[in-house]
PyMOL Python script that loads the backbone (N, CA, C, O; Angstrom):
from pymol import cmd

cmd.read_pdbstr("""\
ATOM      1  N   MET A   1      -9.847  -5.246 -15.927  1.00  0.00           N
ATOM      2  CA  MET A   1      -9.355  -4.629 -14.692  1.00  0.00           C
ATOM      3  C   MET A   1      -9.147  -3.162 -14.987  1.00  0.00           C
ATOM      4  O   MET A   1      -8.259  -2.802 -15.760  1.00  0.00           O
ATOM      5  N   SER A   2      -9.941  -2.326 -14.391  1.00  0.00           N
ATOM      6  CA  SER A   2      -9.823  -0.899 -14.650  1.00  0.00           C
ATOM      7  C   SER A   2      -8.627  -0.287 -13.935  1.00  0.00           C
ATOM      8  O   SER A   2      -8.012   0.648 -14.448  1.00  0.00           O
ATOM      9  N   ASN A   3      -8.296  -0.795 -12.773  1.00  0.00           N
ATOM     10  CA  ASN A   3      -7.178  -0.245 -12.008  1.00  0.00           C
ATOM     11  C   ASN A   3      -5.967  -1.155 -12.172  1.00  0.00           C
ATOM     12  O   ASN A   3      -5.985  -2.304 -11.730  1.00  0.00           O
ATOM     13  N   ARG A   4      -4.915  -0.641 -12.808  1.00  0.00           N
ATOM     14  CA  ARG A   4      -3.705  -1.446 -12.982  1.00  0.00           C
ATOM     15  C   ARG A   4      -2.588  -0.956 -12.080  1.00  0.00           C
ATOM     16  O   ARG A   4      -1.452  -1.415 -12.199  1.00  0.00           O
ATOM     17  N   SER A   5      -2.890  -0.039 -11.188  1.00  0.00           N
ATOM     18  CA  SER A   5      -1.888   0.470 -10.263  1.00  0.00           C
ATOM     19  C   SER A   5      -2.451   0.418  -8.848  1.00  0.00           C
ATOM     20  O   SER A   5      -3.553   0.899  -8.584  1.00  0.00           O
ATOM     21  N   PHE A   6      -1.684  -0.167  -7.956  1.00  0.00           N
ATOM     22  CA  PHE A   6      -2.118  -0.299  -6.572  1.00  0.00           C
ATOM     23  C   PHE A   6      -1.071   0.318  -5.659  1.00  0.00           C
ATOM     24  O   PHE A   6       0.120   0.314  -5.972  1.00  0.00           O
ATOM     25  N   TYR A   7      -1.522   0.849  -4.528  1.00  0.00           N
ATOM     26  CA  TYR A   7      -0.575   1.413  -3.566  1.00  0.00           C
ATOM     27  C   TYR A   7      -0.695   0.688  -2.237  1.00  0.00           C
ATOM     28  O   TYR A   7      -1.754   0.176  -1.876  1.00  0.00           O
ATOM     29  N   VAL A   8       0.403   0.659  -1.532  1.00  0.00           N
ATOM     30  CA  VAL A   8       0.435   0.148  -0.162  1.00  0.00           C
ATOM     31  C   VAL A   8       1.311   1.103   0.631  1.00  0.00           C
ATOM     32  O   VAL A   8       2.446   1.382   0.243  1.00  0.00           O
ATOM     33  N   ARG A   9       0.788   1.601   1.734  1.00  0.00           N
ATOM     34  CA  ARG A   9       1.587   2.424   2.642  1.00  0.00           C
ATOM     35  C   ARG A   9       1.922   1.602   3.873  1.00  0.00           C
ATOM     36  O   ARG A   9       1.050   0.993   4.492  1.00  0.00           O
ATOM     37  N   ALA A  10       3.191   1.596   4.212  1.00  0.00           N
ATOM     38  CA  ALA A  10       3.648   0.958   5.449  1.00  0.00           C
ATOM     39  C   ALA A  10       3.788   2.083   6.470  1.00  0.00           C
ATOM     40  O   ALA A  10       4.738   2.863   6.410  1.00  0.00           O
ATOM     41  N   ILE A  11       2.861   2.167   7.386  1.00  0.00           N
ATOM     42  CA  ILE A  11       2.813   3.271   8.350  1.00  0.00           C
ATOM     43  C   ILE A  11       3.324   2.782   9.701  1.00  0.00           C
ATOM     44  O   ILE A  11       2.843   1.782  10.234  1.00  0.00           O
ATOM     45  N   TRP A  12       4.289   3.487  10.239  1.00  0.00           N
ATOM     46  CA  TRP A  12       4.880   3.127  11.525  1.00  0.00           C
ATOM     47  C   TRP A  12       3.993   3.606  12.663  1.00  0.00           C
ATOM     48  O   TRP A  12       3.605   4.774  12.708  1.00  0.00           O
ATOM     49  N   ASP A  13       3.675   2.707  13.576  1.00  0.00           N
ATOM     50  CA  ASP A  13       2.918   3.041  14.781  1.00  0.00           C
ATOM     51  C   ASP A  13       3.875   2.911  15.964  1.00  0.00           C
ATOM     52  O   ASP A  13       4.190   1.798  16.385  1.00  0.00           O
ATOM     53  N   PRO A  14       4.340   4.043  16.507  1.00  0.00           N
ATOM     54  CA  PRO A  14       5.318   3.980  17.591  1.00  0.00           C
ATOM     55  C   PRO A  14       4.760   3.396  18.886  1.00  0.00           C
ATOM     56  O   PRO A  14       5.510   2.828  19.680  1.00  0.00           O
ATOM     57  N   GLU A  15       3.469   3.527  19.103  1.00  0.00           N
ATOM     58  CA  GLU A  15       2.871   2.973  20.324  1.00  0.00           C
ATOM     59  C   GLU A  15       2.830   1.443  20.278  1.00  0.00           C
ATOM     60  O   GLU A  15       3.070   0.781  21.288  1.00  0.00           O
ATOM     61  N   GLU A  16       2.528   0.892  19.110  1.00  0.00           N
ATOM     62  CA  GLU A  16       2.457  -0.561  18.956  1.00  0.00           C
ATOM     63  C   GLU A  16       3.790  -1.147  18.504  1.00  0.00           C
ATOM     64  O   GLU A  16       3.984  -2.362  18.535  1.00  0.00           O
ATOM     65  N   ASN A  17       4.708  -0.275  18.085  1.00  0.00           N
ATOM     66  CA  ASN A  17       6.046  -0.681  17.652  1.00  0.00           C
ATOM     67  C   ASN A  17       5.989  -1.618  16.442  1.00  0.00           C
ATOM     68  O   ASN A  17       6.643  -2.660  16.412  1.00  0.00           O
ATOM     69  N   LEU A  18       5.178  -1.215  15.432  1.00  0.00           N
ATOM     70  CA  LEU A  18       5.055  -2.011  14.226  1.00  0.00           C
ATOM     71  C   LEU A  18       4.594  -1.162  13.052  1.00  0.00           C
ATOM     72  O   LEU A  18       4.092  -0.050  13.220  1.00  0.00           O
ATOM     73  N   PHE A  19       4.777  -1.714  11.860  1.00  0.00           N
ATOM     74  CA  PHE A  19       4.247  -1.114  10.643  1.00  0.00           C
ATOM     75  C   PHE A  19       2.886  -1.741  10.373  1.00  0.00           C
ATOM     76  O   PHE A  19       2.704  -2.944  10.560  1.00  0.00           O
ATOM     77  N   TYR A  20       1.926  -0.925   9.930  1.00  0.00           N
ATOM     78  CA  TYR A  20       0.632  -1.443   9.495  1.00  0.00           C
ATOM     79  C   TYR A  20       0.336  -0.879   8.113  1.00  0.00           C
ATOM     80  O   TYR A  20       0.921   0.123   7.703  1.00  0.00           O
ATOM     81  N   SER A  21      -0.573  -1.528   7.402  1.00  0.00           N
ATOM     82  CA  SER A  21      -0.813  -1.157   6.012  1.00  0.00           C
ATOM     83  C   SER A  21      -2.032  -0.276   5.833  1.00  0.00           C
ATOM     84  O   SER A  21      -3.010  -0.348   6.577  1.00  0.00           O
ATOM     85  N   GLU A  22      -1.926   0.559   4.810  1.00  0.00           N
ATOM     86  CA  GLU A  22      -3.038   1.313   4.251  1.00  0.00           C
ATOM     87  C   GLU A  22      -2.918   1.074   2.752  1.00  0.00           C
ATOM     88  O   GLU A  22      -1.844   1.277   2.185  1.00  0.00           O
ATOM     89  N   SER A  23      -4.003   0.643   2.093  1.00  0.00           N
ATOM     90  CA  SER A  23      -3.876   0.207   0.707  1.00  0.00           C
ATOM     91  C   SER A  23      -5.211   0.264  -0.024  1.00  0.00           C
ATOM     92  O   SER A  23      -6.276   0.304   0.591  1.00  0.00           O
ATOM     93  N   ASN A  24      -5.126   0.265  -1.354  1.00  0.00           N
ATOM     94  CA  ASN A  24      -6.333   0.136  -2.165  1.00  0.00           C
ATOM     95  C   ASN A  24      -6.486  -1.287  -2.714  1.00  0.00           C
ATOM     96  O   ASN A  24      -7.291  -1.516  -3.616  1.00  0.00           O
ATOM     97  N   ILE A  25      -5.725  -2.236  -2.178  1.00  0.00           N
ATOM     98  CA  ILE A  25      -5.879  -3.649  -2.530  1.00  0.00           C
ATOM     99  C   ILE A  25      -6.910  -4.244  -1.575  1.00  0.00           C
ATOM    100  O   ILE A  25      -6.687  -4.326  -0.367  1.00  0.00           O
ATOM    101  N   ILE A  26      -8.037  -4.654  -2.139  1.00  0.00           N
ATOM    102  CA  ILE A  26      -9.121  -5.192  -1.311  1.00  0.00           C
ATOM    103  C   ILE A  26      -8.631  -6.405  -0.536  1.00  0.00           C
ATOM    104  O   ILE A  26      -8.056  -7.327  -1.116  1.00  0.00           O
ATOM    105  N   GLY A  27      -8.861  -6.405   0.786  1.00  0.00           N
ATOM    106  CA  GLY A  27      -8.508  -7.538   1.635  1.00  0.00           C
ATOM    107  C   GLY A  27      -7.113  -7.491   2.219  1.00  0.00           C
ATOM    108  O   GLY A  27      -6.752  -8.371   3.001  1.00  0.00           O
ATOM    109  N   LEU A  28      -6.313  -6.492   1.867  1.00  0.00           N
ATOM    110  CA  LEU A  28      -4.948  -6.423   2.365  1.00  0.00           C
ATOM    111  C   LEU A  28      -4.895  -5.677   3.692  1.00  0.00           C
ATOM    112  O   LEU A  28      -5.208  -4.488   3.759  1.00  0.00           O
ATOM    113  N   HIS A  29      -4.503  -6.373   4.728  1.00  0.00           N
ATOM    114  CA  HIS A  29      -4.326  -5.803   6.064  1.00  0.00           C
ATOM    115  C   HIS A  29      -3.075  -6.440   6.646  1.00  0.00           C
ATOM    116  O   HIS A  29      -3.087  -7.618   7.003  1.00  0.00           O
ATOM    117  N   LEU A  30      -2.000  -5.675   6.743  1.00  0.00           N
ATOM    118  CA  LEU A  30      -0.724  -6.206   7.211  1.00  0.00           C
ATOM    119  C   LEU A  30      -0.256  -5.485   8.461  1.00  0.00           C
ATOM    120  O   LEU A  30      -0.544  -4.306   8.667  1.00  0.00           O
ATOM    121  N   GLU A  31       0.466  -6.213   9.283  1.00  0.00           N
ATOM    122  CA  GLU A  31       1.193  -5.656  10.424  1.00  0.00           C
ATOM    123  C   GLU A  31       2.492  -6.432  10.535  1.00  0.00           C
ATOM    124  O   GLU A  31       2.507  -7.656  10.399  1.00  0.00           O
ATOM    125  N   ALA A  32       3.584  -5.718  10.782  1.00  0.00           N
ATOM    126  CA  ALA A  32       4.885  -6.378  10.939  1.00  0.00           C
ATOM    127  C   ALA A  32       5.804  -5.488  11.762  1.00  0.00           C
ATOM    128  O   ALA A  32       5.701  -4.264  11.691  1.00  0.00           O
ATOM    129  N   PRO A  33       6.702  -6.083  12.541  1.00  0.00           N
ATOM    130  CA  PRO A  33       7.587  -5.297  13.396  1.00  0.00           C
ATOM    131  C   PRO A  33       8.717  -4.589  12.644  1.00  0.00           C
ATOM    132  O   PRO A  33       9.290  -3.630  13.162  1.00  0.00           O
ATOM    133  N   THR A  34       9.045  -5.044  11.434  1.00  0.00           N
ATOM    134  CA  THR A  34      10.081  -4.369  10.641  1.00  0.00           C
ATOM    135  C   THR A  34       9.562  -4.126   9.234  1.00  0.00           C
ATOM    136  O   THR A  34       8.652  -4.812   8.767  1.00  0.00           O
ATOM    137  N   PHE A  35      10.149  -3.145   8.566  1.00  0.00           N
ATOM    138  CA  PHE A  35       9.756  -2.869   7.192  1.00  0.00           C
ATOM    139  C   PHE A  35      10.101  -4.049   6.287  1.00  0.00           C
ATOM    140  O   PHE A  35       9.349  -4.368   5.365  1.00  0.00           O
ATOM    141  N   GLU A  36      11.226  -4.690   6.545  1.00  0.00           N
ATOM    142  CA  GLU A  36      11.638  -5.831   5.726  1.00  0.00           C
ATOM    143  C   GLU A  36      10.617  -6.968   5.805  1.00  0.00           C
ATOM    144  O   GLU A  36      10.278  -7.569   4.786  1.00  0.00           O
ATOM    145  N   GLU A  37      10.130  -7.263   7.006  1.00  0.00           N
ATOM    146  CA  GLU A  37       9.106  -8.296   7.165  1.00  0.00           C
ATOM    147  C   GLU A  37       7.798  -7.872   6.500  1.00  0.00           C
ATOM    148  O   GLU A  37       7.124  -8.683   5.864  1.00  0.00           O
ATOM    149  N   PHE A  38       7.450  -6.615   6.650  1.00  0.00           N
ATOM    150  CA  PHE A  38       6.248  -6.068   6.020  1.00  0.00           C
ATOM    151  C   PHE A  38       6.321  -6.277   4.510  1.00  0.00           C
ATOM    152  O   PHE A  38       5.377  -6.774   3.895  1.00  0.00           O
ATOM    153  N   GLU A  39       7.443  -5.896   3.926  1.00  0.00           N
ATOM    154  CA  GLU A  39       7.626  -6.001   2.479  1.00  0.00           C
ATOM    155  C   GLU A  39       7.578  -7.463   2.019  1.00  0.00           C
ATOM    156  O   GLU A  39       6.996  -7.765   0.977  1.00  0.00           O
ATOM    157  N   GLN A  40       8.176  -8.354   2.778  1.00  0.00           N
ATOM    158  CA  GLN A  40       8.189  -9.769   2.415  1.00  0.00           C
ATOM    159  C   GLN A  40       6.768 -10.345   2.405  1.00  0.00           C
ATOM    160  O   GLN A  40       6.384 -11.031   1.458  1.00  0.00           O
ATOM    161  N   VAL A  41       6.001 -10.072   3.440  1.00  0.00           N
ATOM    162  CA  VAL A  41       4.627 -10.566   3.504  1.00  0.00           C
ATOM    163  C   VAL A  41       3.795  -9.936   2.389  1.00  0.00           C
ATOM    164  O   VAL A  41       2.988 -10.612   1.751  1.00  0.00           O
ATOM    165  N   LEU A  42       3.992  -8.657   2.164  1.00  0.00           N
ATOM    166  CA  LEU A  42       3.266  -7.959   1.101  1.00  0.00           C
ATOM    167  C   LEU A  42       3.480  -8.646  -0.245  1.00  0.00           C
ATOM    168  O   LEU A  42       2.516  -8.916  -0.963  1.00  0.00           O
ATOM    169  N   MET A  43       4.717  -8.926  -0.587  1.00  0.00           N
ATOM    170  CA  MET A  43       5.009  -9.524  -1.885  1.00  0.00           C
ATOM    171  C   MET A  43       4.494 -10.966  -1.976  1.00  0.00           C
ATOM    172  O   MET A  43       4.265 -11.472  -3.075  1.00  0.00           O
ATOM    173  N   ASP A  44       4.314 -11.621  -0.838  1.00  0.00           N
ATOM    174  CA  ASP A  44       3.748 -12.969  -0.841  1.00  0.00           C
ATOM    175  C   ASP A  44       2.233 -12.953  -1.059  1.00  0.00           C
ATOM    176  O   ASP A  44       1.705 -13.829  -1.743  1.00  0.00           O
ATOM    177  N   VAL A  45       1.525 -11.972  -0.489  1.00  0.00           N
ATOM    178  CA  VAL A  45       0.065 -12.015  -0.508  1.00  0.00           C
ATOM    179  C   VAL A  45      -0.600 -11.056  -1.497  1.00  0.00           C
ATOM    180  O   VAL A  45      -1.705 -11.337  -1.963  1.00  0.00           O
ATOM    181  N   ALA A  46       0.034  -9.946  -1.825  1.00  0.00           N
ATOM    182  CA  ALA A  46      -0.612  -8.939  -2.670  1.00  0.00           C
ATOM    183  C   ALA A  46      -1.019  -9.464  -4.047  1.00  0.00           C
ATOM    184  O   ALA A  46      -2.150  -9.218  -4.465  1.00  0.00           O
ATOM    185  N   PRO A  47      -0.153 -10.172  -4.770  1.00  0.00           N
ATOM    186  CA  PRO A  47      -0.580 -10.648  -6.092  1.00  0.00           C
ATOM    187  C   PRO A  47      -1.822 -11.540  -6.032  1.00  0.00           C
ATOM    188  O   PRO A  47      -2.714 -11.414  -6.871  1.00  0.00           O
ATOM    189  N   ASP A  48      -1.884 -12.432  -5.056  1.00  0.00           N
ATOM    190  CA  ASP A  48      -3.052 -13.310  -4.930  1.00  0.00           C
ATOM    191  C   ASP A  48      -4.315 -12.526  -4.611  1.00  0.00           C
ATOM    192  O   ASP A  48      -5.385 -12.830  -5.138  1.00  0.00           O
ATOM    193  N   LEU A  49      -4.199 -11.518  -3.751  1.00  0.00           N
ATOM    194  CA  LEU A  49      -5.366 -10.696  -3.419  1.00  0.00           C
ATOM    195  C   LEU A  49      -5.841  -9.889  -4.626  1.00  0.00           C
ATOM    196  O   LEU A  49      -7.043  -9.708  -4.817  1.00  0.00           O
ATOM    197  N   ILE A  50      -4.910  -9.408  -5.434  1.00  0.00           N
ATOM    198  CA  ILE A  50      -5.294  -8.659  -6.634  1.00  0.00           C
ATOM    199  C   ILE A  50      -6.048  -9.575  -7.593  1.00  0.00           C
ATOM    200  O   ILE A  50      -7.093  -9.195  -8.121  1.00  0.00           O
ATOM    201  N   VAL A  51      -5.528 -10.772  -7.818  1.00  0.00           N
ATOM    202  CA  VAL A  51      -6.206 -11.712  -8.705  1.00  0.00           C
ATOM    203  C   VAL A  51      -7.583 -12.078  -8.146  1.00  0.00           C
ATOM    204  O   VAL A  51      -8.562 -12.102  -8.891  1.00  0.00           O
ATOM    205  N   ALA A  52      -7.666 -12.359  -6.857  1.00  0.00           N
ATOM    206  CA  ALA A  52      -8.925 -12.795  -6.244  1.00  0.00           C
ATOM    207  C   ALA A  52      -9.965 -11.683  -6.155  1.00  0.00           C
ATOM    208  O   ALA A  52     -11.158 -11.939  -6.316  1.00  0.00           O
ATOM    209  N   ASN A  53      -9.526 -10.449  -5.899  1.00  0.00           N
ATOM    210  CA  ASN A  53     -10.478  -9.389  -5.575  1.00  0.00           C
ATOM    211  C   ASN A  53     -10.597  -8.267  -6.597  1.00  0.00           C
ATOM    212  O   ASN A  53     -11.466  -7.405  -6.467  1.00  0.00           O
ATOM    213  N   HIS A  54      -9.742  -8.267  -7.606  1.00  0.00           N
ATOM    214  CA  HIS A  54      -9.774  -7.155  -8.561  1.00  0.00           C
ATOM    215  C   HIS A  54      -9.918  -7.619 -10.013  1.00  0.00           C
ATOM    216  O   HIS A  54     -10.005  -6.780 -10.909  1.00  0.00           O
ATOM    217  N   LEU A  55      -9.944  -8.914 -10.266  1.00  0.00           N
ATOM    218  CA  LEU A  55     -10.067  -9.432 -11.628  1.00  0.00           C
ATOM    219  C   LEU A  55     -11.275 -10.347 -11.737  1.00  0.00           C
ATOM    220  O   LEU A  55     -11.571 -11.114 -10.820  1.00  0.00           O
ATOM    221  N   THR A  56     -11.966 -10.262 -12.857  1.00  0.00           N
ATOM    222  CA  THR A  56     -13.076 -11.172 -13.101  1.00  0.00           C
ATOM    223  C   THR A  56     -12.542 -12.426 -13.802  1.00  0.00           C
ATOM    224  O   THR A  56     -11.432 -12.424 -14.335  1.00  0.00           O
ATOM    225  N   GLU A  57     -13.337 -13.485 -13.795  1.00  0.00           N
ATOM    226  CA  GLU A  57     -12.942 -14.706 -14.497  1.00  0.00           C
ATOM    227  C   GLU A  57     -12.768 -14.430 -15.987  1.00  0.00           C
ATOM    228  O   GLU A  57     -11.878 -14.986 -16.631  1.00  0.00           O
ATOM    229  N   SER A  58     -13.617 -13.579 -16.523  1.00  0.00           N
ATOM    230  CA  SER A  58     -13.522 -13.227 -17.945  1.00  0.00           C
ATOM    231  C   SER A  58     -12.211 -12.503 -18.249  1.00  0.00           C
ATOM    232  O   SER A  58     -11.568 -12.788 -19.260  1.00  0.00           O
ATOM    233  N   GLU A  59     -11.814 -11.581 -17.394  1.00  0.00           N
ATOM    234  CA  GLU A  59     -10.543 -10.879 -17.591  1.00  0.00           C
ATOM    235  C   GLU A  59      -9.374 -11.852 -17.541  1.00  0.00           C
ATOM    236  O   GLU A  59      -8.455 -11.770 -18.356  1.00  0.00           O
ATOM    237  N   LEU A  60      -9.410 -12.772 -16.586  1.00  0.00           N
ATOM    238  CA  LEU A  60      -8.334 -13.754 -16.461  1.00  0.00           C
ATOM    239  C   LEU A  60      -8.243 -14.644 -17.696  1.00  0.00           C
ATOM    240  O   LEU A  60      -7.146 -14.993 -18.132  1.00  0.00           O
ATOM    241  N   ALA A  61      -9.385 -15.008 -18.257  1.00  0.00           N
ATOM    242  CA  ALA A  61      -9.409 -15.923 -19.395  1.00  0.00           C
ATOM    243  C   ALA A  61      -9.091 -15.240 -20.722  1.00  0.00           C
ATOM    244  O   ALA A  61      -8.558 -15.872 -21.634  1.00  0.00           O
ATOM    245  N   ASN A  62      -9.417 -13.950 -20.834  1.00  0.00           N
ATOM    246  CA  ASN A  62      -9.353 -13.296 -22.141  1.00  0.00           C
ATOM    247  C   ASN A  62      -8.316 -12.188 -22.277  1.00  0.00           C
ATOM    248  O   ASN A  62      -8.237 -11.552 -23.328  1.00  0.00           O
ATOM    249  N   THR A  63      -7.534 -11.947 -21.258  1.00  0.00           N
ATOM    250  CA  THR A  63      -6.565 -10.853 -21.304  1.00  0.00           C
ATOM    251  C   THR A  63      -5.153 -11.418 -21.315  1.00  0.00           C
ATOM    252  O   THR A  63      -4.829 -12.294 -20.513  1.00  0.00           O
ATOM    253  N   PRO A  64      -4.305 -10.922 -22.222  1.00  0.00           N
ATOM    254  CA  PRO A  64      -2.907 -11.377 -22.221  1.00  0.00           C
ATOM    255  C   PRO A  64      -2.247 -11.102 -20.870  1.00  0.00           C
ATOM    256  O   PRO A  64      -2.536 -10.094 -20.226  1.00  0.00           O
ATOM    257  N   LEU A  65      -1.368 -11.996 -20.449  1.00  0.00           N
ATOM    258  CA  LEU A  65      -0.710 -11.875 -19.155  1.00  0.00           C
ATOM    259  C   LEU A  65      -0.033 -10.525 -18.980  1.00  0.00           C
ATOM    260  O   LEU A  65      -0.123  -9.929 -17.907  1.00  0.00           O
ATOM    261  N   ARG A  66       0.643 -10.030 -20.012  1.00  0.00           N
ATOM    262  CA  ARG A  66       1.352  -8.746 -19.886  1.00  0.00           C
ATOM    263  C   ARG A  66       0.405  -7.591 -19.545  1.00  0.00           C
ATOM    264  O   ARG A  66       0.820  -6.596 -18.950  1.00  0.00           O
ATOM    265  N   ASP A  67      -0.872  -7.732 -19.928  1.00  0.00           N
ATOM    266  CA  ASP A  67      -1.855  -6.690 -19.624  1.00  0.00           C
ATOM    267  C   ASP A  67      -2.496  -6.863 -18.254  1.00  0.00           C
ATOM    268  O   ASP A  67      -3.164  -5.953 -17.762  1.00  0.00           O
ATOM    269  N   LEU A  68      -2.297  -8.021 -17.638  1.00  0.00           N
ATOM    270  CA  LEU A  68      -2.873  -8.269 -16.313  1.00  0.00           C
ATOM    271  C   LEU A  68      -1.953  -7.859 -15.179  1.00  0.00           C
ATOM    272  O   LEU A  68      -2.423  -7.609 -14.069  1.00  0.00           O
ATOM    273  N   VAL A  69      -0.661  -7.785 -15.431  1.00  0.00           N
ATOM    274  CA  VAL A  69       0.308  -7.510 -14.375  1.00  0.00           C
ATOM    275  C   VAL A  69       0.182  -6.049 -13.943  1.00  0.00           C
ATOM    276  O   VAL A  69       0.449  -5.145 -14.734  1.00  0.00           O
ATOM    277  N   PRO A  70      -0.222  -5.815 -12.697  1.00  0.00           N
ATOM    278  CA  PRO A  70      -0.372  -4.437 -12.217  1.00  0.00           C
ATOM    279  C   PRO A  70       0.935  -3.904 -11.635  1.00  0.00           C
ATOM    280  O   PRO A  70       1.895  -4.645 -11.425  1.00  0.00           O
ATOM    281  N   ALA A  71       0.939  -2.623 -11.388  1.00  0.00           N
ATOM    282  CA  ALA A  71       2.026  -1.997 -10.641  1.00  0.00           C
ATOM    283  C   ALA A  71       1.596  -1.925  -9.181  1.00  0.00           C
ATOM    284  O   ALA A  71       0.458  -1.570  -8.875  1.00  0.00           O
ATOM    285  N   ILE A  72       2.518  -2.267  -8.284  1.00  0.00           N
ATOM    286  CA  ILE A  72       2.271  -2.137  -6.846  1.00  0.00           C
ATOM    287  C   ILE A  72       3.334  -1.193  -6.315  1.00  0.00           C
ATOM    288  O   ILE A  72       4.528  -1.473  -6.420  1.00  0.00           O
ATOM    289  N   VAL A  73       2.903  -0.075  -5.743  1.00  0.00           N
ATOM    290  CA  VAL A  73       3.822   0.916  -5.190  1.00  0.00           C
ATOM    291  C   VAL A  73       3.738   0.855  -3.679  1.00  0.00           C
ATOM    292  O   VAL A  73       2.652   0.953  -3.107  1.00  0.00           O
ATOM    293  N   ILE A  74       4.892   0.692  -3.027  1.00  0.00           N
ATOM    294  CA  ILE A  74       4.920   0.647  -1.565  1.00  0.00           C
ATOM    295  C   ILE A  74       5.587   1.925  -1.055  1.00  0.00           C
ATOM    296  O   ILE A  74       6.640   2.335  -1.543  1.00  0.00           O
ATOM    297  N   GLU A  75       4.956   2.530  -0.078  1.00  0.00           N
ATOM    298  CA  GLU A  75       5.475   3.743   0.546  1.00  0.00           C
ATOM    299  C   GLU A  75       5.714   3.459   2.021  1.00  0.00           C
ATOM    300  O   GLU A  75       4.880   2.844   2.686  1.00  0.00           O
ATOM    301  N   LYS A  76       6.849   3.908   2.523  1.00  0.00           N
ATOM    302  CA  LYS A  76       7.177   3.750   3.936  1.00  0.00           C
ATOM    303  C   LYS A  76       6.963   5.089   4.632  1.00  0.00           C
ATOM    304  O   LYS A  76       7.584   6.088   4.269  1.00  0.00           O
ATOM    305  N   GLN A  77       6.097   5.107   5.618  1.00  0.00           N
ATOM    306  CA  GLN A  77       5.834   6.307   6.396  1.00  0.00           C
ATOM    307  C   GLN A  77       6.188   6.035   7.844  1.00  0.00           C
ATOM    308  O   GLN A  77       5.738   5.051   8.431  1.00  0.00           O
ATOM    309  N   LEU A  78       6.989   6.905   8.408  1.00  0.00           N
ATOM    310  CA  LEU A  78       7.434   6.684   9.789  1.00  0.00           C
ATOM    311  C   LEU A  78       6.457   7.187  10.828  1.00  0.00           C
ATOM    312  O   LEU A  78       6.465   6.709  11.962  1.00  0.00           O
ATOM    313  N   ALA A  79       5.623   8.130  10.473  1.00  0.00           N
ATOM    314  CA  ALA A  79       4.618   8.626  11.426  1.00  0.00           C
ATOM    315  C   ALA A  79       3.533   9.328  10.660  1.00  0.00           C
ATOM    316  O   ALA A  79       3.785   9.936   9.620  1.00  0.00           O
ATOM    317  N   LYS A  80       2.324   9.246  11.172  1.00  0.00           N
ATOM    318  CA  LYS A  80       1.229   9.987  10.572  1.00  0.00           C
ATOM    319  C   LYS A  80       1.356  11.453  10.924  1.00  0.00           C
ATOM    320  O   LYS A  80       1.767  11.812  12.027  1.00  0.00           O
ATOM    321  N   ALA A  81       0.994  12.303   9.960  1.00  0.00           N
ATOM    322  CA  ALA A  81       1.015  13.743  10.215  1.00  0.00           C
ATOM    323  C   ALA A  81      -0.080  14.089  11.199  1.00  0.00           C
ATOM    324  O   ALA A  81      -1.175  13.529  11.149  1.00  0.00           O
ATOM    325  N   SER A  82       0.218  15.005  12.084  1.00  0.00           N
ATOM    326  CA  SER A  82      -0.773  15.403  13.107  1.00  0.00           C
ATOM    327  C   SER A  82      -1.725  16.427  12.571  1.00  0.00           C
ATOM    328  O   SER A  82      -2.620  16.873  13.289  1.00  0.00           O
TER     329      SER A  82
END
""", "prot")
cmd.dss("prot")
cmd.show_as("cartoon", "prot")
cmd.util.cbc("prot")
cmd.orient("prot")
């Protein structure tokens, strides 16, 4: 796994009244009405998506667990800059 650090931005959309995600985790697309719900869903699905979409079977079989655990950074943004 070349990338051991992943980011997720929780961006507030005032028109839709929800947070949506922007991320470098393949397959991650989230929407939630509160940041707390967003964060909860993120922590439930992000690790599985990283394993499924960012690791090869060889990496999973031959790499110590401590070296497989990535960093996930979540950023909360209240509005996009104009």
